[in-house]
C-alpha positions in Angstrom: 114.0 55.2 124.3 111.0 57.2 124.2 107.6 55.5 122.8 105.5 56.8 119.7 102.4 58.0 120.3 99.5 55.9 118.9 96.9 57.3 116.8 93.8 55.7 115.8 93.2 56.8 112.3 90.6 54.2 111.5 92.7 52.8 108.8 94.6 49.7 108.0 98.1 49.2 107.8 98.0 49.3 103.6 95.4 52.5 103.7 97.8 54.3 105.7 100.6 53.3 103.6 98.7 54.2 100.3 97.5 57.7 101.7 101.4 58.3 102.5 102.7 56.9 99.0 99.9 59.3 97.4 100.7 62.5 99.4 104.2 62.1 98.9 103.9 61.7 94.9 100.9 64.4 94.5 103.2 67.6 93.9 107.1 68.0 92.7 109.3 70.3 94.6 108.9 72.5 91.9 105.4 72.7 92.2 105.5 73.4 95.9 107.9 76.0 95.7 105.6 78.0 93.1 102.8 77.2 94.9 104.2 79.2 97.5 105.7 81.9 95.4 101.9 82.6 94.3 100.8 82.7 98.0 103.9 85.1 99.0 102.7 87.3 95.9 99.0 87.3 97.4 100.2 88.2 100.8 102.0 91.4 99.5 99.5 92.5 97.6 97.3 92.2 100.4 99.7 93.7 102.8 100.0 96.4 100.3 96.0 97.3 100.2 96.0 97.0 103.9 98.7 99.9 104.3 96.8 101.9 101.9 93.5 101.8 103.8 95.2 102.2 106.8 96.6 105.9 105.7 93.2 107.2 104.7 
């Protein structure tokens, strides 16, 4: 059985558990999906602008 890598985060077990709990509860799936949609839209706009610039 493989042994997990140990990383020194300088956090106690309680601090680490709290950090994971907060990270998992910060955003809902809908919020994450909406954010990805916004990012994809911005990328599409930038790609279009790049295509227009390279045509000149």
